[in-house]
Backbone atoms as SQL, in Angstrom:
CREATE TABLE atoms (id INTEGER PRIMARY KEY, chain TEXT, resi INTEGER, resn TEXT, atom TEXT, x REAL, y REAL, z REAL);
INSERT INTO atoms VALUES
  (1, 'A', 1, 'MET', 'N', 1.216, -2.174, 18.683),
  (2, 'A', 1, 'MET', 'CA', 0.963, -2.483, 17.285),
  (3, 'A', 1, 'MET', 'C', 2.091, -1.878, 16.448),
  (4, 'A', 2, 'LYS', 'N', 2.566, -2.625, 15.490),
  (5, 'A', 2, 'LYS', 'CA', 3.613, -2.108, 14.617),
  (6, 'A', 2, 'LYS', 'C', 3.113, -0.870, 13.894),
  (7, 'A', 3, 'LYS', 'N', 4.074, 0.018, 13.538),
  (8, 'A', 3, 'LYS', 'CA', 3.706, 1.283, 12.895),
  (9, 'A', 3, 'LYS', 'C', 2.898, 1.074, 11.608),
  (10, 'A', 4, 'LEU', 'N', 3.344, 0.157, 10.741),
  (11, 'A', 4, 'LEU', 'CA', 2.619, -0.072, 9.487),
  (12, 'A', 4, 'LEU', 'C', 1.239, -0.643, 9.749),
  (13, 'A', 5, 'SER', 'N', 1.129, -1.574, 10.689),
  (14, 'A', 5, 'SER', 'CA', -0.177, -2.158, 11.012),
  (15, 'A', 5, 'SER', 'C', -1.115, -1.093, 11.568),
  (16, 'A', 6, 'LYS', 'N', -0.604, -0.269, 12.480),
  (17, 'A', 6, 'LYS', 'CA', -1.416, 0.816, 13.054),
  (18, 'A', 6, 'LYS', 'C', -1.826, 1.793, 11.956),
  (19, 'A', 7, 'GLU', 'N', -0.878, 2.107, 11.082),
  (20, 'A', 7, 'GLU', 'CA', -1.146, 3.025, 9.979),
  (21, 'A', 7, 'GLU', 'C', -2.257, 2.486, 9.076),
  (22, 'A', 8, 'LEU', 'N', -2.190, 1.226, 8.733),
  (23, 'A', 8, 'LEU', 'CA', -3.216, 0.625, 7.874),
  (24, 'A', 8, 'LEU', 'C', -4.582, 0.600, 8.555),
  (25, 'A', 9, 'VAL', 'N', -4.598, 0.242, 9.834),
  (26, 'A', 9, 'VAL', 'CA', -5.866, 0.220, 10.573),
  (27, 'A', 9, 'VAL', 'C', -6.466, 1.619, 10.629),
  (28, 'A', 10, 'MET', 'N', -5.630, 2.605, 10.947),
  (29, 'A', 10, 'MET', 'CA', -6.125, 3.991, 11.012),
  (30, 'A', 10, 'MET', 'C', -6.567, 4.476, 9.628),
  (31, 'A', 11, 'TYR', 'N', -5.835, 4.073, 8.582),
  (32, 'A', 11, 'TYR', 'CA', -6.223, 4.472, 7.233),
  (33, 'A', 11, 'TYR', 'C', -7.583, 3.889, 6.874),
  (34, 'A', 12, 'ILE', 'N', -7.803, 2.659, 7.234),
  (35, 'A', 12, 'ILE', 'CA', -9.095, 2.023, 6.943),
  (36, 'A', 12, 'ILE', 'C', -10.209, 2.731, 7.700),
  (37, 'A', 13, 'ILE', 'N', -9.972, 3.031, 8.970),
  (38, 'A', 13, 'ILE', 'CA', -10.990, 3.727, 9.772),
  (39, 'A', 13, 'ILE', 'C', -11.280, 5.108, 9.182),
  (40, 'A', 14, 'MET', 'N', -10.231, 5.862, 8.900),
  (41, 'A', 14, 'MET', 'CA', -10.420, 7.203, 8.335),
  (42, 'A', 14, 'MET', 'C', -10.964, 7.109, 6.907),
  (43, 'A', 15, 'GLY', 'N', -10.590, 6.055, 6.184),
  (44, 'A', 15, 'GLY', 'CA', -11.124, 5.840, 4.845),
  (45, 'A', 15, 'GLY', 'C', -12.620, 5.582, 4.870),
  (46, 'A', 16, 'ILE', 'N', -13.062, 4.864, 5.897),
  (47, 'A', 16, 'ILE', 'CA', -14.507, 4.644, 6.060),
  (48, 'A', 16, 'ILE', 'C', -15.199, 5.979, 6.318),
  (49, 'A', 17, 'GLY', 'N', -14.605, 6.793, 7.179),
  (50, 'A', 17, 'GLY', 'CA', -15.170, 8.120, 7.439),
  (51, 'A', 17, 'GLY', 'C', -15.201, 8.976, 6.187),
  (52, 'A', 18, 'THR', 'N', -14.123, 8.940, 5.423),
  (53, 'A', 18, 'THR', 'CA', -14.048, 9.701, 4.172),
  (54, 'A', 18, 'THR', 'C', -15.095, 9.206, 3.178),
  (55, 'A', 19, 'THR', 'N', -15.256, 7.892, 3.109),
  (56, 'A', 19, 'THR', 'CA', -16.248, 7.304, 2.215),
  (57, 'A', 19, 'THR', 'C', -17.662, 7.728, 2.616),
  (58, 'A', 20, 'VAL', 'N', -17.928, 7.750, 3.907),
  (59, 'A', 20, 'VAL', 'CA', -19.232, 8.193, 4.394),
  (60, 'A', 20, 'VAL', 'C', -19.472, 9.652, 3.991),
  (61, 'A', 21, 'VAL', 'N', -18.469, 10.506, 4.196),
  (62, 'A', 21, 'VAL', 'CA', -18.598, 11.912, 3.792),
  (63, 'A', 21, 'VAL', 'C', -18.873, 12.003, 2.294),
  (64, 'A', 22, 'SER', 'N', -18.109, 11.255, 1.504),
  (65, 'A', 22, 'SER', 'CA', -18.265, 11.287, 0.046),
  (66, 'A', 22, 'SER', 'C', -19.640, 10.794, -0.386),
  (67, 'A', 23, 'LEU', 'N', -20.021, 9.611, 0.083),
  (68, 'A', 23, 'LEU', 'CA', -21.296, 9.021, -0.350),
  (69, 'A', 23, 'LEU', 'C', -22.501, 9.808, 0.152),
  (70, 'A', 24, 'LEU', 'N', -22.450, 10.220, 1.400),
  (71, 'A', 24, 'LEU', 'CA', -23.582, 10.958, 1.968),
  (72, 'A', 24, 'LEU', 'C', -23.772, 12.302, 1.266),
  (73, 'A', 25, 'SER', 'N', -22.670, 13.028, 1.076),
  (74, 'A', 25, 'SER', 'CA', -22.807, 14.327, 0.406),
  (75, 'A', 25, 'SER', 'C', -23.240, 14.134, -1.055),
  (76, 'A', 26, 'TYR', 'N', -22.687, 13.122, -1.732),
  (77, 'A', 26, 'TYR', 'CA', -23.099, 12.844, -3.104),
  (78, 'A', 26, 'TYR', 'C', -24.588, 12.503, -3.167),
  (79, 'A', 27, 'TYR', 'N', -25.025, 11.606, -2.299),
  (80, 'A', 27, 'TYR', 'CA', -26.421, 11.180, -2.306),
  (81, 'A', 27, 'TYR', 'C', -27.357, 12.372, -2.090),
  (82, 'A', 28, 'ILE', 'N', -27.047, 13.206, -1.111),
  (83, 'A', 28, 'ILE', 'CA', -27.902, 14.370, -0.810),
  (84, 'A', 28, 'ILE', 'C', -27.946, 15.323, -1.999),
  (85, 'A', 29, 'LEU', 'N', -26.790, 15.584, -2.592),
  (86, 'A', 29, 'LEU', 'CA', -26.738, 16.516, -3.722),
  (87, 'A', 29, 'LEU', 'C', -27.413, 15.946, -4.972),
  (88, 'A', 30, 'ALA', 'N', -27.184, 14.673, -5.247),
  (89, 'A', 30, 'ALA', 'CA', -27.689, 14.072, -6.485),
  (90, 'A', 30, 'ALA', 'C', -29.149, 13.667, -6.408),
  (91, 'A', 31, 'ASN', 'N', -29.622, 13.302, -5.232),
  (92, 'A', 31, 'ASN', 'CA', -30.980, 12.776, -5.139),
  (93, 'A', 31, 'ASN', 'C', -31.981, 13.808, -4.625),
  (94, 'A', 32, 'PRO', 'N', -32.030, 14.116, -3.344),
  (95, 'A', 32, 'PRO', 'CA', -33.043, 15.094, -2.926),
  (96, 'A', 32, 'PRO', 'C', -32.881, 16.461, -3.595),
  (97, 'A', 33, 'LEU', 'N', -31.627, 16.873, -3.859),
  (98, 'A', 33, 'LEU', 'CA', -31.407, 18.189, -4.471),
  (99, 'A', 33, 'LEU', 'C', -31.369, 18.148, -5.997),
  (100, 'A', 34, 'HIS', 'N', -31.401, 16.944, -6.582),
  (101, 'A', 34, 'HIS', 'CA', -31.452, 16.739, -8.037),
  (102, 'A', 34, 'HIS', 'C', -30.334, 17.454, -8.795),
  (103, 'A', 35, 'MET', 'N', -29.144, 17.481, -8.204),
  (104, 'A', 35, 'MET', 'CA', -27.991, 18.079, -8.865),
  (105, 'A', 35, 'MET', 'C', -27.440, 17.081, -9.887),
  (106, 'A', 36, 'ASN', 'N', -26.894, 17.581, -10.977),
  (107, 'A', 36, 'ASN', 'CA', -26.247, 16.726, -11.968),
  (108, 'A', 36, 'ASN', 'C', -25.231, 15.833, -11.267),
  (109, 'A', 37, 'TYR', 'N', -25.174, 14.556, -11.644),
  (110, 'A', 37, 'TYR', 'CA', -24.327, 13.602, -10.936),
  (111, 'A', 37, 'TYR', 'C', -22.845, 13.958, -10.985),
  (112, 'A', 38, 'GLN', 'N', -22.375, 14.576, -12.066),
  (113, 'A', 38, 'GLN', 'CA', -20.963, 14.943, -12.151),
  (114, 'A', 38, 'GLN', 'C', -20.647, 16.119, -11.220),
  (115, 'A', 39, 'ILE', 'N', -21.525, 17.097, -11.150),
  (116, 'A', 39, 'ILE', 'CA', -21.326, 18.236, -10.253),
  (117, 'A', 39, 'ILE', 'C', -21.410, 17.756, -8.801),
  (118, 'A', 40, 'ALA', 'N', -22.387, 16.910, -8.517),
  (119, 'A', 40, 'ALA', 'CA', -22.507, 16.339, -7.169),
  (120, 'A', 40, 'ALA', 'C', -21.249, 15.557, -6.804),
  (121, 'A', 41, 'ASN', 'N', -20.696, 14.856, -7.769),
  (122, 'A', 41, 'ASN', 'CA', -19.479, 14.078, -7.535),
  (123, 'A', 41, 'ASN', 'C', -18.295, 14.984, -7.213),
  (124, 'A', 42, 'ILE', 'N', -18.152, 16.090, -7.916),
  (125, 'A', 42, 'ILE', 'CA', -17.053, 17.026, -7.660),
  (126, 'A', 42, 'ILE', 'C', -17.184, 17.645, -6.271),
  (127, 'A', 43, 'ILE', 'N', -18.380, 18.082, -5.912),
  (128, 'A', 43, 'ILE', 'CA', -18.583, 18.675, -4.592),
  (129, 'A', 43, 'ILE', 'C', -18.334, 17.645, -3.496),
  (130, 'A', 44, 'SER', 'N', -18.824, 16.428, -3.689),
  (131, 'A', 44, 'SER', 'CA', -18.593, 15.389, -2.681),
  (132, 'A', 44, 'SER', 'C', -17.103, 15.073, -2.579),
  (133, 'A', 45, 'TRP', 'N', -16.389, 15.159, -3.681),
  (134, 'A', 45, 'TRP', 'CA', -14.941, 14.942, -3.684),
  (135, 'A', 45, 'TRP', 'C', -14.230, 16.010, -2.852),
  (136, 'A', 46, 'ILE', 'N', -14.587, 17.263, -3.053),
  (137, 'A', 46, 'ILE', 'CA', -13.962, 18.358, -2.296),
  (138, 'A', 46, 'ILE', 'C', -14.183, 18.164, -0.794),
  (139, 'A', 47, 'LEU', 'N', -15.395, 17.842, -0.419),
  (140, 'A', 47, 'LEU', 'CA', -15.699, 17.625, 1.003),
  (141, 'A', 47, 'LEU', 'C', -14.937, 16.422, 1.558),
  (142, 'A', 48, 'ALA', 'N', -14.918, 15.333, 0.812),
  (143, 'A', 48, 'ALA', 'CA', -14.247, 14.110, 1.271),
  (144, 'A', 48, 'ALA', 'C', -12.735, 14.294, 1.345),
  (145, 'A', 49, 'VAL', 'N', -12.133, 14.953, 0.365),
  (146, 'A', 49, 'VAL', 'CA', -10.683, 15.142, 0.375),
  (147, 'A', 49, 'VAL', 'C', -10.263, 16.080, 1.501),
  (148, 'A', 50, 'SER', 'N', -11.055, 17.088, 1.781),
  (149, 'A', 50, 'SER', 'CA', -10.748, 17.976, 2.910),
  (150, 'A', 50, 'SER', 'C', -10.780, 17.196, 4.216),
  (151, 'A', 51, 'PHE', 'N', -11.800, 16.384, 4.398),
  (152, 'A', 51, 'PHE', 'CA', -11.896, 15.529, 5.582),
  (153, 'A', 51, 'PHE', 'C', -10.709, 14.556, 5.633),
  (154, 'A', 52, 'ALA', 'N', -10.388, 13.945, 4.495),
  (155, 'A', 52, 'ALA', 'CA', -9.297, 12.967, 4.426),
  (156, 'A', 52, 'ALA', 'C', -7.948, 13.599, 4.755),
  (157, 'A', 53, 'TYR', 'N', -7.702, 14.798, 4.256),
  (158, 'A', 53, 'TYR', 'CA', -6.410, 15.436, 4.534),
  (159, 'A', 53, 'TYR', 'C', -6.229, 15.632, 6.035),
  (160, 'A', 54, 'ILE', 'N', -7.232, 16.189, 6.662),
  (161, 'A', 54, 'ILE', 'CA', -7.138, 16.461, 8.103),
  (162, 'A', 54, 'ILE', 'C', -6.934, 15.168, 8.892),
  (163, 'A', 55, 'THR', 'N', -7.722, 14.153, 8.605),
  (164, 'A', 55, 'THR', 'CA', -7.625, 12.909, 9.366),
  (165, 'A', 55, 'THR', 'C', -6.367, 12.113, 9.028),
  (166, 'A', 56, 'ASN', 'N', -5.962, 12.101, 7.754),
  (167, 'A', 56, 'ASN', 'CA', -4.742, 11.388, 7.370),
  (168, 'A', 56, 'ASN', 'C', -3.513, 12.064, 7.965),
  (169, 'A', 57, 'ARG', 'N', -3.495, 13.355, 7.929),
  (170, 'A', 57, 'ARG', 'CA', -2.362, 14.117, 8.475),
  (171, 'A', 57, 'ARG', 'C', -2.195, 13.852, 9.961),
  (172, 'A', 58, 'LYS', 'N', -3.298, 13.893, 10.682),
  (173, 'A', 58, 'LYS', 'CA', -3.235, 13.792, 12.140),
  (174, 'A', 58, 'LYS', 'C', -3.189, 12.350, 12.649),
  (175, 'A', 59, 'TYR', 'N', -4.072, 11.489, 12.143),
  (176, 'A', 59, 'TYR', 'CA', -4.246, 10.167, 12.734),
  (177, 'A', 59, 'TYR', 'C', -3.569, 9.015, 11.990),
  (178, 'A', 60, 'VAL', 'N', -3.410, 9.131, 10.683),
  (179, 'A', 60, 'VAL', 'CA', -2.862, 8.008, 9.917),
  (180, 'A', 60, 'VAL', 'C', -1.343, 8.124, 9.797),
  (181, 'A', 61, 'PHE', 'N', -0.883, 9.190, 9.169),
  (182, 'A', 61, 'PHE', 'CA', 0.536, 9.336, 8.898),
  (183, 'A', 61, 'PHE', 'C', 1.256, 10.186, 9.948),
  (184, 'A', 62, 'GLU', 'N', 0.485, 10.779, 10.856),
  (185, 'A', 62, 'GLU', 'CA', 1.014, 11.558, 11.984),
  (186, 'A', 62, 'GLU', 'C', 2.102, 12.532, 11.535),
  (187, 'A', 63, 'SER', 'N', 1.740, 13.381, 10.595),
  (188, 'A', 63, 'SER', 'CA', 2.678, 14.352, 10.034),
  (189, 'A', 63, 'SER', 'C', 3.241, 15.252, 11.128),
  (190, 'A', 64, 'LYS', 'N', 4.532, 15.475, 11.061),
  (191, 'A', 64, 'LYS', 'CA', 5.234, 16.331, 12.033),
  (192, 'A', 64, 'LYS', 'C', 5.503, 17.717, 11.463),
  (193, 'A', 65, 'ILE', 'N', 5.089, 17.944, 10.250),
  (194, 'A', 65, 'ILE', 'CA', 5.319, 19.243, 9.616),
  (195, 'A', 65, 'ILE', 'C', 4.416, 20.284, 10.279),
  (196, 'A', 66, 'ASN', 'N', 5.019, 21.383, 10.731),
  (197, 'A', 66, 'ASN', 'CA', 4.251, 22.418, 11.424),
  (198, 'A', 66, 'ASN', 'C', 4.423, 23.810, 10.826),
  (199, 'A', 67, 'ASP', 'N', 5.411, 23.987, 9.945),
  (200, 'A', 67, 'ASP', 'CA', 5.597, 25.320, 9.371),
  (201, 'A', 67, 'ASP', 'C', 4.642, 25.509, 8.188),
  (202, 'A', 68, 'SER', 'N', 4.230, 26.746, 7.961),
  (203, 'A', 68, 'SER', 'CA', 3.220, 27.006, 6.929),
  (204, 'A', 68, 'SER', 'C', 3.674, 26.610, 5.536),
  (205, 'A', 69, 'LYS', 'N', 4.936, 26.785, 5.217),
  (206, 'A', 69, 'LYS', 'CA', 5.433, 26.396, 3.891),
  (207, 'A', 69, 'LYS', 'C', 5.341, 24.875, 3.725),
  (208, 'A', 70, 'GLY', 'N', 5.731, 24.134, 4.745),
  (209, 'A', 70, 'GLY', 'CA', 5.662, 22.679, 4.694),
  (210, 'A', 70, 'GLY', 'C', 4.233, 22.168, 4.615),
  (211, 'A', 71, 'ILE', 'N', 3.346, 22.787, 5.388),
  (212, 'A', 71, 'ILE', 'CA', 1.932, 22.385, 5.370),
  (213, 'A', 71, 'ILE', 'C', 1.329, 22.691, 4.004),
  (214, 'A', 72, 'LEU', 'N', 1.643, 23.850, 3.447),
  (215, 'A', 72, 'LEU', 'CA', 1.119, 24.206, 2.121),
  (216, 'A', 72, 'LEU', 'C', 1.592, 23.193, 1.074),
  (217, 'A', 73, 'LYS', 'N', 2.863, 22.818, 1.133),
  (218, 'A', 73, 'LYS', 'CA', 3.390, 21.818, 0.202),
  (219, 'A', 73, 'LYS', 'C', 2.657, 20.489, 0.388),
  (220, 'A', 74, 'GLU', 'N', 2.426, 20.115, 1.629),
  (221, 'A', 74, 'GLU', 'CA', 1.723, 18.869, 1.945),
  (222, 'A', 74, 'GLU', 'C', 0.284, 18.898, 1.409),
  (223, 'A', 75, 'VAL', 'N', -0.398, 20.013, 1.630),
  (224, 'A', 75, 'VAL', 'CA', -1.785, 20.159, 1.152),
  (225, 'A', 75, 'VAL', 'C', -1.834, 20.064, -0.370),
  (226, 'A', 76, 'ILE', 'N', -0.921, 20.766, -1.033),
  (227, 'A', 76, 'ILE', 'CA', -0.901, 20.743, -2.500),
  (228, 'A', 76, 'ILE', 'C', -0.615, 19.334, -2.997),
  (229, 'A', 77, 'SER', 'N', 0.341, 18.654, -2.386),
  (230, 'A', 77, 'SER', 'CA', 0.649, 17.278, -2.770),
  (231, 'A', 77, 'SER', 'C', -0.541, 16.357, -2.544),
  (232, 'A', 78, 'PHE', 'N', -1.198, 16.525, -1.399),
  (233, 'A', 78, 'PHE', 'CA', -2.340, 15.679, -1.058),
  (234, 'A', 78, 'PHE', 'C', -3.476, 15.875, -2.052),
  (235, 'A', 79, 'PHE', 'N', -3.832, 17.136, -2.297),
  (236, 'A', 79, 'PHE', 'CA', -4.927, 17.415, -3.216),
  (237, 'A', 79, 'PHE', 'C', -4.574, 17.026, -4.649),
  (238, 'A', 80, 'SER', 'N', -3.310, 17.172, -5.036),
  (239, 'A', 80, 'SER', 'CA', -2.880, 16.763, -6.380),
  (240, 'A', 80, 'SER', 'C', -3.011, 15.258, -6.556),
  (241, 'A', 81, 'ALA', 'N', -2.586, 14.511, -5.543),
  (242, 'A', 81, 'ALA', 'CA', -2.718, 13.054, -5.602),
  (243, 'A', 81, 'ALA', 'C', -4.186, 12.656, -5.685),
  (244, 'A', 82, 'ARG', 'N', -4.999, 13.324, -4.884),
  (245, 'A', 82, 'ARG', 'CA', -6.429, 13.014, -4.893),
  (246, 'A', 82, 'ARG', 'C', -7.092, 13.438, -6.196),
  (247, 'A', 83, 'LEU', 'N', -6.557, 14.487, -6.816),
  (248, 'A', 83, 'LEU', 'CA', -7.094, 14.931, -8.103),
  (249, 'A', 83, 'LEU', 'C', -6.937, 13.831, -9.153),
  (250, 'A', 84, 'SER', 'N', -5.832, 13.123, -9.099),
  (251, 'A', 84, 'SER', 'CA', -5.639, 12.038, -10.063),
  (252, 'A', 84, 'SER', 'C', -6.683, 10.941, -9.871),
  (253, 'A', 85, 'THR', 'N', -7.042, 10.636, -8.625),
  (254, 'A', 85, 'THR', 'CA', -8.078, 9.617, -8.422),
  (255, 'A', 85, 'THR', 'C', -9.469, 10.172, -8.747),
  (256, 'A', 86, 'LEU', 'N', -9.634, 11.483, -8.618),
  (257, 'A', 86, 'LEU', 'CA', -10.908, 12.091, -9.049),
  (258, 'A', 86, 'LEU', 'C', -11.084, 11.904, -10.552),
  (259, 'A', 87, 'VAL', 'N', -10.018, 12.119, -11.308),
  (260, 'A', 87, 'VAL', 'CA', -10.094, 11.948, -12.768),
  (261, 'A', 87, 'VAL', 'C', -10.490, 10.510, -13.098),
  (262, 'A', 88, 'ILE', 'N', -9.857, 9.555, -12.425),
  (263, 'A', 88, 'ILE', 'CA', -10.202, 8.145, -12.634),
  (264, 'A', 88, 'ILE', 'C', -11.682, 7.915, -12.322),
  (265, 'A', 89, 'GLU', 'N', -12.133, 8.480, -11.209),
  (266, 'A', 89, 'GLU', 'CA', -13.531, 8.309, -10.811),
  (267, 'A', 89, 'GLU', 'C', -14.491, 8.987, -11.788),
  (268, 'A', 90, 'MET', 'N', -14.150, 10.181, -12.242),
  (269, 'A', 90, 'MET', 'CA', -15.020, 10.903, -13.173),
  (270, 'A', 90, 'MET', 'C', -15.129, 10.156, -14.512),
  (271, 'A', 91, 'VAL', 'N', -14.018, 9.640, -14.991),
  (272, 'A', 91, 'VAL', 'CA', -14.044, 8.869, -16.239),
  (273, 'A', 91, 'VAL', 'C', -14.908, 7.624, -16.049),
  (274, 'A', 92, 'SER', 'N', -14.724, 6.956, -14.929),
  (275, 'A', 92, 'SER', 'CA', -15.528, 5.773, -14.638),
  (276, 'A', 92, 'SER', 'C', -17.016, 6.118, -14.579),
  (277, 'A', 93, 'MET', 'N', -17.342, 7.212, -13.891),
  (278, 'A', 93, 'MET', 'CA', -18.748, 7.637, -13.799),
  (279, 'A', 93, 'MET', 'C', -19.301, 7.923, -15.192),
  (280, 'A', 94, 'PHE', 'N', -18.529, 8.620, -16.022),
  (281, 'A', 94, 'PHE', 'CA', -18.985, 8.944, -17.362),
  (282, 'A', 94, 'PHE', 'C', -19.232, 7.677, -18.182),
  (283, 'A', 95, 'VAL', 'N', -18.245, 6.787, -18.176),
  (284, 'A', 95, 'VAL', 'CA', -18.364, 5.566, -18.979),
  (285, 'A', 95, 'VAL', 'C', -19.537, 4.717, -18.506),
  (286, 'A', 96, 'PHE', 'N', -19.584, 4.432, -17.206),
  (287, 'A', 96, 'PHE', 'CA', -20.588, 3.496, -16.712),
  (288, 'A', 96, 'PHE', 'C', -21.980, 4.102, -16.553),
  (289, 'A', 97, 'VAL', 'N', -22.071, 5.408, -16.324),
  (290, 'A', 97, 'VAL', 'CA', -23.388, 6.033, -16.149),
  (291, 'A', 97, 'VAL', 'C', -23.894, 6.612, -17.475),
  (292, 'A', 98, 'SER', 'N', -23.089, 7.451, -18.113),
  (293, 'A', 98, 'SER', 'CA', -23.547, 8.123, -19.339),
  (294, 'A', 98, 'SER', 'C', -23.557, 7.209, -20.558),
  (295, 'A', 99, 'LEU', 'N', -22.545, 6.379, -20.690),
  (296, 'A', 99, 'LEU', 'CA', -22.451, 5.552, -21.890),
  (297, 'A', 99, 'LEU', 'C', -23.129, 4.191, -21.745),
  (298, 'A', 100, 'ILE', 'N', -22.908, 3.531, -20.618),
  (299, 'A', 100, 'ILE', 'CA', -23.446, 2.179, -20.442),
  (300, 'A', 100, 'ILE', 'C', -24.783, 2.184, -19.683),
  (301, 'A', 101, 'HIS', 'N', -25.086, 3.294, -19.020),
  (302, 'A', 101, 'HIS', 'CA', -26.361, 3.506, -18.326),
  (303, 'A', 101, 'HIS', 'C', -26.553, 2.643, -17.075),
  (304, 'A', 102, 'PHE', 'N', -25.468, 2.442, -16.321),
  (305, 'A', 102, 'PHE', 'CA', -25.596, 1.791, -15.022),
  (306, 'A', 102, 'PHE', 'C', -26.088, 2.828, -14.020),
  (307, 'A', 103, 'ASP', 'N', -26.574, 2.376, -12.904),
  (308, 'A', 103, 'ASP', 'CA', -27.058, 3.259, -11.842),
  (309, 'A', 103, 'ASP', 'C', -25.883, 4.064, -11.267),
  (310, 'A', 104, 'ALA', 'N', -26.030, 5.382, -11.229),
  (311, 'A', 104, 'ALA', 'CA', -24.958, 6.269, -10.758),
  (312, 'A', 104, 'ALA', 'C', -24.587, 6.004, -9.303),
  (313, 'A', 105, 'ASN', 'N', -25.578, 5.697, -8.468),
  (314, 'A', 105, 'ASN', 'CA', -25.297, 5.446, -7.053),
  (315, 'A', 105, 'ASN', 'C', -24.456, 4.184, -6.862),
  (316, 'A', 106, 'ILE', 'N', -24.727, 3.158, -7.631),
  (317, 'A', 106, 'ILE', 'CA', -23.959, 1.903, -7.532),
  (318, 'A', 106, 'ILE', 'C', -22.533, 2.118, -8.029),
  (319, 'A', 107, 'ILE', 'N', -22.376, 2.818, -9.142),
  (320, 'A', 107, 'ILE', 'CA', -21.033, 3.074, -9.676),
  (321, 'A', 107, 'ILE', 'C', -20.239, 3.937, -8.705),
  (322, 'A', 108, 'LYS', 'N', -20.868, 4.923, -8.115),
  (323, 'A', 108, 'LYS', 'CA', -20.195, 5.762, -7.111),
  (324, 'A', 108, 'LYS', 'C', -19.693, 4.892, -5.960),
  (325, 'A', 109, 'LEU', 'N', -20.502, 3.985, -5.496),
  (326, 'A', 109, 'LEU', 'CA', -20.121, 3.099, -4.399),
  (327, 'A', 109, 'LEU', 'C', -18.942, 2.200, -4.795),
  (328, 'A', 110, 'LEU', 'N', -18.999, 1.593, -5.970),
  (329, 'A', 110, 'LEU', 'CA', -17.916, 0.719, -6.430),
  (330, 'A', 110, 'LEU', 'C', -16.603, 1.485, -6.616),
  (331, 'A', 111, 'ASN', 'N', -16.710, 2.701, -7.112),
  (332, 'A', 111, 'ASN', 'CA', -15.515, 3.523, -7.302),
  (333, 'A', 111, 'ASN', 'C', -14.786, 3.792, -5.988),
  (334, 'A', 112, 'GLN', 'N', -15.525, 3.823, -4.899),
  (335, 'A', 112, 'GLN', 'CA', -14.906, 4.144, -3.619),
  (336, 'A', 112, 'GLN', 'C', -13.836, 3.131, -3.211),
  (337, 'A', 113, 'GLY', 'N', -14.040, 1.866, -3.510),
  (338, 'A', 113, 'GLY', 'CA', -13.034, 0.855, -3.188),
  (339, 'A', 113, 'GLY', 'C', -11.742, 1.082, -3.957),
  (340, 'A', 114, 'ILE', 'N', -11.866, 1.361, -5.238),
  (341, 'A', 114, 'ILE', 'CA', -10.696, 1.617, -6.079),
  (342, 'A', 114, 'ILE', 'C', -9.971, 2.873, -5.604),
  (343, 'A', 115, 'VAL', 'N', -10.730, 3.909, -5.352),
  (344, 'A', 115, 'VAL', 'CA', -10.166, 5.185, -4.914),
  (345, 'A', 115, 'VAL', 'C', -9.474, 5.034, -3.555),
  (346, 'A', 116, 'LEU', 'N', -10.059, 4.269, -2.664),
  (347, 'A', 116, 'LEU', 'CA', -9.485, 4.068, -1.329),
  (348, 'A', 116, 'LEU', 'C', -8.073, 3.484, -1.424),
  (349, 'A', 117, 'VAL', 'N', -7.906, 2.452, -2.229),
  (350, 'A', 117, 'VAL', 'CA', -6.594, 1.807, -2.380),
  (351, 'A', 117, 'VAL', 'C', -5.600, 2.761, -3.036),
  (352, 'A', 118, 'LEU', 'N', -6.000, 3.378, -4.128),
  (353, 'A', 118, 'LEU', 'CA', -5.096, 4.293, -4.827),
  (354, 'A', 118, 'LEU', 'C', -4.688, 5.471, -3.953),
  (355, 'A', 119, 'ASN', 'N', -5.624, 6.000, -3.184),
  (356, 'A', 119, 'ASN', 'CA', -5.310, 7.141, -2.321),
  (357, 'A', 119, 'ASN', 'C', -4.286, 6.778, -1.244),
  (358, 'A', 120, 'TYR', 'N', -4.377, 5.567, -0.692),
  (359, 'A', 120, 'TYR', 'CA', -3.388, 5.147, 0.309),
  (360, 'A', 120, 'TYR', 'C', -1.998, 5.077, -0.326),
  (361, 'A', 121, 'VAL', 'N', -1.918, 4.444, -1.484),
  (362, 'A', 121, 'VAL', 'CA', -0.633, 4.295, -2.165),
  (363, 'A', 121, 'VAL', 'C', -0.036, 5.666, -2.472),
  (364, 'A', 122, 'PHE', 'N', -0.835, 6.569, -3.020),
  (365, 'A', 122, 'PHE', 'CA', -0.338, 7.902, -3.357),
  (366, 'A', 122, 'PHE', 'C', 0.089, 8.680, -2.110),
  (367, 'A', 123, 'SER', 'N', -0.692, 8.581, -1.040),
  (368, 'A', 123, 'SER', 'CA', -0.340, 9.278, 0.203),
  (369, 'A', 123, 'SER', 'C', 0.966, 8.750, 0.772),
  (370, 'A', 124, 'LYS', 'N', 1.098, 7.445, 0.782),
  (371, 'A', 124, 'LYS', 'CA', 2.296, 6.797, 1.343),
  (372, 'A', 124, 'LYS', 'C', 3.533, 7.122, 0.516),
  (373, 'A', 125, 'LEU', 'N', 3.401, 7.095, -0.806),
  (374, 'A', 125, 'LEU', 'CA', 4.570, 7.285, -1.666),
  (375, 'A', 125, 'LEU', 'C', 4.921, 8.744, -1.946),
  (376, 'A', 126, 'PHE', 'N', 3.917, 9.626, -2.008),
  (377, 'A', 126, 'PHE', 'CA', 4.173, 10.985, -2.475),
  (378, 'A', 126, 'PHE', 'C', 3.880, 12.095, -1.481),
  (379, 'A', 127, 'VAL', 'N', 2.977, 11.897, -0.552),
  (380, 'A', 127, 'VAL', 'CA', 2.559, 13.008, 0.306),
  (381, 'A', 127, 'VAL', 'C', 3.233, 12.959, 1.667),
  (382, 'A', 128, 'PHE', 'N', 3.051, 11.855, 2.375),
  (383, 'A', 128, 'PHE', 'CA', 3.544, 11.748, 3.742),
  (384, 'A', 128, 'PHE', 'C', 4.770, 10.833, 3.811),
  (385, 'A', 129, 'LYS', 'N', 5.548, 10.784, 2.757),
  (386, 'A', 129, 'LYS', 'CA', 6.655, 9.832, 2.645),
  (387, 'A', 129, 'LYS', 'C', 7.720, 9.986, 3.728),
  (388, 'A', 130, 'SER', 'N', 8.012, 11.200, 4.144),
  (389, 'A', 130, 'SER', 'CA', 9.070, 11.385, 5.135),
  (390, 'A', 130, 'SER', 'C', 8.623, 10.990, 6.543),
  (391, 'A', 131, 'GLU', 'N', 7.334, 10.973, 6.794),
  (392, 'A', 131, 'GLU', 'CA', 6.827, 10.621, 8.106),
  (393, 'A', 131, 'GLU', 'C', 6.441, 9.167, 8.225),
  (394, 'A', 132, 'SER', 'N', 6.309, 8.447, 7.120),
  (395, 'A', 132, 'SER', 'CA', 5.810, 7.077, 7.145),
  (396, 'A', 132, 'SER', 'C', 6.909, 6.106, 7.481);
């Protein structure tokens, strides 16, 4: 399989795993535990991004960086890129849940598609660019 094709397939697979981590943790925090939806969203984001970094580094972009300074730079870049999509997601949640009163679970699910695409682009262009 060509490198880009393999990369996209692995990204989709790991993206599904990341989405499961995000949605499952959000659902548990927001519903049975009755946590505020924004706080639940932030915690689910932290869990999902941690999972995504590990899987993207190893299986998607196959990062060759092994020194601690390089890994730290990679982690900071990865989390910074993901922070930008968190802001997009939080604004969307606020607008559609708090202002328009749509169901928070449905909006969370829809946001995942947008976030998935943006996260791939940011990872490819800014985080794992030398290995891709």
